[in-house]
C-alpha positions as CSV (number, residue, x, y, z in Angstrom):
1,M,0.1,0.2,0.0
2,T,1.3,3.4,-0.9
3,S,1.5,6.1,1.9
4,H,1.1,9.5,2.4
5,A,4.9,9.9,2.7
6,D,5.5,7.5,-0.2
7,L,3.5,10.0,-2.3
8,V,5.0,12.9,-1.4
9,A,8.5,11.4,-2.3
10,I,7.2,10.6,-5.7
11,G,5.4,14.0,-6.1
12,A,8.7,15.8,-5.4
13,G,10.2,13.2,-7.7
14,W,7.7,14.1,-10.2
15,A,8.2,18.1,-9.9
16,K,11.7,17.8,-10.6
17,R,11.3,15.9,-13.8
18,A,12.5,17.7,-16.9
19,R,9.8,19.1,-19.2
20,S,11.0,16.9,-22.0
21,R,10.0,13.9,-19.8
22,G,6.4,14.9,-18.9
23,G,7.4,17.0,-15.5
24,P,7.3,20.7,-14.9
25,G,11.2,21.0,-14.2
26,S,11.1,22.9,-11.3
27,D,14.1,24.4,-10.3
28,I,13.2,24.5,-6.4
29,V,11.3,21.7,-4.7
30,L,10.0,21.8,-1.0
31,T,8.1,18.8,0.7
32,E,6.0,19.5,3.9
33,P,7.4,22.9,4.4
34,G,4.7,23.5,7.3
35,A,2.0,25.9,7.6
36,G,2.6,28.8,5.6
37,F,1.1,32.3,5.5
38,G,-2.8,31.9,6.0
39,Q,-2.4,28.2,7.5
40,E,-1.9,26.7,3.8
41,S,0.9,23.7,4.1
42,P,1.2,22.0,1.1
43,D,2.6,18.6,0.5
44,V,4.9,19.3,-2.5
45,I,5.6,22.7,-4.1
46,G,7.8,23.6,-6.7
47,W,9.3,26.9,-8.7
48,K,10.4,27.0,-12.2
49,L,12.2,30.3,-12.7
50,S,11.4,31.2,-16.4
51,G,9.8,29.9,-19.7
52,P,6.2,29.2,-20.2
53,D,5.9,27.3,-17.4
54,G,7.6,29.5,-15.2
55,G,5.5,29.5,-11.7
56,S,4.8,27.3,-9.2
57,V,3.3,23.9,-9.1
58,L,1.5,22.8,-6.3
59,I,0.9,18.8,-5.3
60,E,-1.3,17.7,-2.8
61,A,-0.8,13.6,-2.0
62,K,-3.9,11.7,-1.3
63,A,-3.3,8.4,-0.1
64,S,-7.3,7.7,0.8
65,R,-10.5,9.0,-0.1
66,S,-11.6,10.6,3.0
67,D,-8.2,12.4,2.9
68,F,-9.5,13.9,-0.1
69,L,-12.9,14.7,0.8
70,A,-11.6,16.7,3.8
71,D,-9.2,18.4,1.9
72,L,-12.1,19.6,-0.5
73,K,-13.6,21.6,2.5
74,K,-10.2,23.8,2.9
75,P,-10.6,27.3,1.9
76,H,-7.6,27.2,-0.3
77,R,-9.6,24.8,-2.3
78,Q,-12.2,27.4,-3.4
79,G,-9.5,29.4,-5.8
80,D,-7.1,30.9,-3.4
81,G,-4.1,29.7,-2.2
82,V,-0.4,28.7,-3.5
83,G,0.4,27.3,-6.7
84,N,0.0,28.6,-10.3
85,W,-0.7,24.7,-11.3
86,R,-2.4,22.5,-8.8
87,Y,-2.2,18.9,-9.0
88,Y,-3.7,15.6,-6.8
89,L,-1.3,12.9,-6.4
90,C,-2.9,9.6,-5.4
91,P,-2.8,6.1,-6.3
92,D,-4.2,4.4,-9.6
93,D,-8.0,5.1,-10.0
94,L,-8.4,6.2,-6.4
95,L,-9.8,9.5,-7.5
96,Q,-11.5,10.6,-10.8
97,P,-10.7,13.6,-12.6
98,E,-14.3,15.1,-12.4
99,E,-14.1,14.7,-8.7
100,C,-11.3,17.5,-8.6
101,P,-11.9,21.0,-7.9
102,D,-12.0,23.2,-11.0
103,G,-8.5,23.8,-12.6
104,W,-6.9,21.2,-10.8
105,G,-4.8,18.4,-12.6
106,L,-4.6,14.6,-11.6
107,L,-1.7,12.5,-11.1
108,Y,-1.4,8.7,-11.0
109,A,1.4,6.8,-8.8
110,G,1.8,3.3,-10.3
111,P,3.9,0.8,-9.9
112,R,7.5,1.5,-9.5
113,R,6.8,4.8,-8.2
114,R,6.0,5.8,-11.8
115,V,3.9,8.9,-12.0
116,R,1.0,9.2,-15.1
117,V,-0.6,12.7,-15.7
118,V,-4.4,11.9,-16.0
119,A,-5.5,15.6,-16.2
120,G,-3.7,18.9,-16.1
121,P,-1.3,21.2,-18.6
122,H,1.5,18.6,-18.3
123,I,-0.4,15.7,-20.0
124,D,1.4,16.7,-23.3
125,T,5.2,16.9,-23.8
126,H,4.3,18.9,-27.2
127,Y,5.8,22.4,-26.8
128,S,2.9,24.5,-28.3
129,R,0.4,22.3,-27.2
130,R,1.6,22.3,-23.3
131,T,2.1,26.0,-23.5
132,Q,-1.4,26.5,-24.4
133,A,-2.5,24.4,-22.0
134,L,-0.8,25.9,-19.5
135,R,-2.3,29.5,-19.9
136,Q,-5.4,27.9,-19.8
137,W,-4.9,25.8,-16.6
138,R,-2.8,28.5,-14.6
139,F,-4.1,30.0,-11.3
140,N,-3.2,33.2,-10.1
141,A,-1.1,32.1,-7.0
142,D,-0.8,33.7,-3.6
143,L,2.3,35.2,-4.0
144,E,2.4,36.6,-0.6
145,A,1.9,33.1,1.0
146,E,4.8,31.5,-1.6
147,R,7.2,34.2,-0.3
148,Y,6.1,33.2,3.4
149,L,6.8,29.6,2.7
150,L,10.2,30.3,1.1
151,V,11.3,32.5,3.8
152,A,10.3,30.3,6.3
153,W,12.0,27.4,5.0
154,L,15.2,29.3,4.5
155,R,15.0,30.5,8.1
156,R,15.4,27.0,8.9
157,V,18.8,27.2,8.0
158,E,21.1,29.4,10.5
159,S,22.8,31.4,7.7
160,P,22.1,30.4,4.0
161,E,25.3,32.3,3.1
162,A,27.6,30.2,5.2
163,T,25.6,27.1,3.6
164,N,26.2,28.5,0.3
165,R,30.2,28.9,0.9
166,L,30.0,25.3,2.5
167,I,28.6,24.0,-0.9
168,R,31.5,25.9,-2.9
169,L,34.1,24.5,-0.8
170,A,32.9,21.2,-0.8
171,R,32.5,21.4,-4.8
172,Q,36.1,22.2,-4.8
173,D,37.3,19.6,-2.6
174,A,35.3,17.1,-4.9
175,A,37.3,18.7,-7.7
176,V,40.5,18.2,-6.3
177,Y,39.5,14.8,-5.2
178,G,38.0,13.7,-8.7
179,R,41.2,15.1,-10.3
180,A,43.5,13.0,-7.6
181,Y,41.2,9.8,-8.5
182,E,41.7,10.3,-12.2
183,K,45.6,10.4,-11.8
184,E,45.3,7.0,-9.8
185,R,43.0,5.5,-12.3
186,K,45.8,6.2,-15.4
187,T,48.2,5.0,-12.8
188,C,46.8,1.7,-12.5
189,Q,45.4,1.3,-15.9
190,R,49.4,1.3,-16.8
191,V,50.3,-0.9,-14.6
192,S,47.5,-3.2,-15.4
193,D,48.6,-2.9,-18.8
194,R,52.2,-3.6,-18.3
195,F,51.0,-6.6,-16.2
196,L,49.2,-7.9,-19.3
197,R,52.0,-7.5,-21.5
198,L,54.3,-9.5,-19.0
199,Q,51.8,-12.3,-18.8
200,L,51.5,-12.8,-22.5
201,A,55.4,-12.5,-22.4
202,I,55.8,-15.5,-19.7
203,E,53.0,-17.5,-21.9
204,Q,55.0,-16.9,-25.0
205,A,58.3,-17.9,-23.4
206,E,56.9,-20.9,-21.5
207,A,55.6,-22.4,-24.9
208,A,58.8,-21.7,-26.0
209,T,61.0,-22.8,-23.1
210,P,59.9,-26.0,-21.4
211,G,60.6,-25.6,-17.5
212,I,60.8,-21.8,-17.5
213,R,57.4,-21.8,-15.4
214,D,59.0,-23.2,-12.8
215,R,62.3,-21.2,-12.9
216,I,60.0,-18.0,-12.8
217,D,58.4,-19.7,-9.6
218,Q,61.3,-20.2,-7.8
219,I,62.9,-16.8,-8.4
220,L,59.6,-15.5,-6.8
221,A,59.7,-17.6,-4.2
222,R,63.3,-16.1,-3.0
223,Y,61.9,-12.8,-3.6
224,D,59.1,-13.3,-1.1
225,S,61.4,-14.9,1.1
226,G,63.8,-12.3,1.1
227,A,66.6,-14.0,0.0
228,K,68.6,-12.6,-2.7
229,P,68.3,-14.0,-6.3
C-alpha cells in the first residue's frame, strides 16, 4: 500500500522531472514545508524560474478518499492559495478527474513509483500544445503566501550564505579529489597494461622454453622469502 509519505516523495520527484520527460521541471522543490501564510501547508510545491511554465506547481498527496474529501473543505481549495498549477496525486484510480476542483489536475502513482498525468497541462510534452494548456490551467497564485513559505524554509538554515560557502568548498574539494582519482586510475591502468604484457610474454616464453615457468616460480619464491636471487 502506498503511504502518504511515499506519495510526497514520488510527487517531489515528478515536480523535478524535466519538461521533455513530461514533468514541470521545477528548479526548487519543497516537501511539507509546514504551515505557511494563512495556514496553508502544501505537501509538495516547486518553482520553475522561467519559460512558459515559469511559476509554481502545487501537489497534494492523497492516500485515501477520506483524506481527499476532507481536503476539499479547506478554504484554499476554493481558488485562493499557492500554486499556479495544482494537482492531486493518488494511487491508481483512487480519484477521478471529474471529482477534482475546477482547474486542478490529477496524477496517478503507479508501480515502480511511476507518475502518470491523468488531467492537467503537463499531460502533453508537445511544446505549443503544452504552452497553450499552461495558460488555460493557470491559477493566480498567492505570491505573498509563497514568499512566506520560501522565507520560512530558509530560516531553518542558520545562515544561507554560510551554507552556500560550504557548498562551494565541498565542490572545490570534490574537484580536487576527482582529479586525484583520475590520476590514480590512469596509473592503475598503466600498471594493469604492463602486467598483461608481462603475462603474455611469460606465456610465450613458456611455450618456447619448457620448464621456464618453474624457474620463474622459484625466483619469485626467493623474493617473497627475502632471499637474494
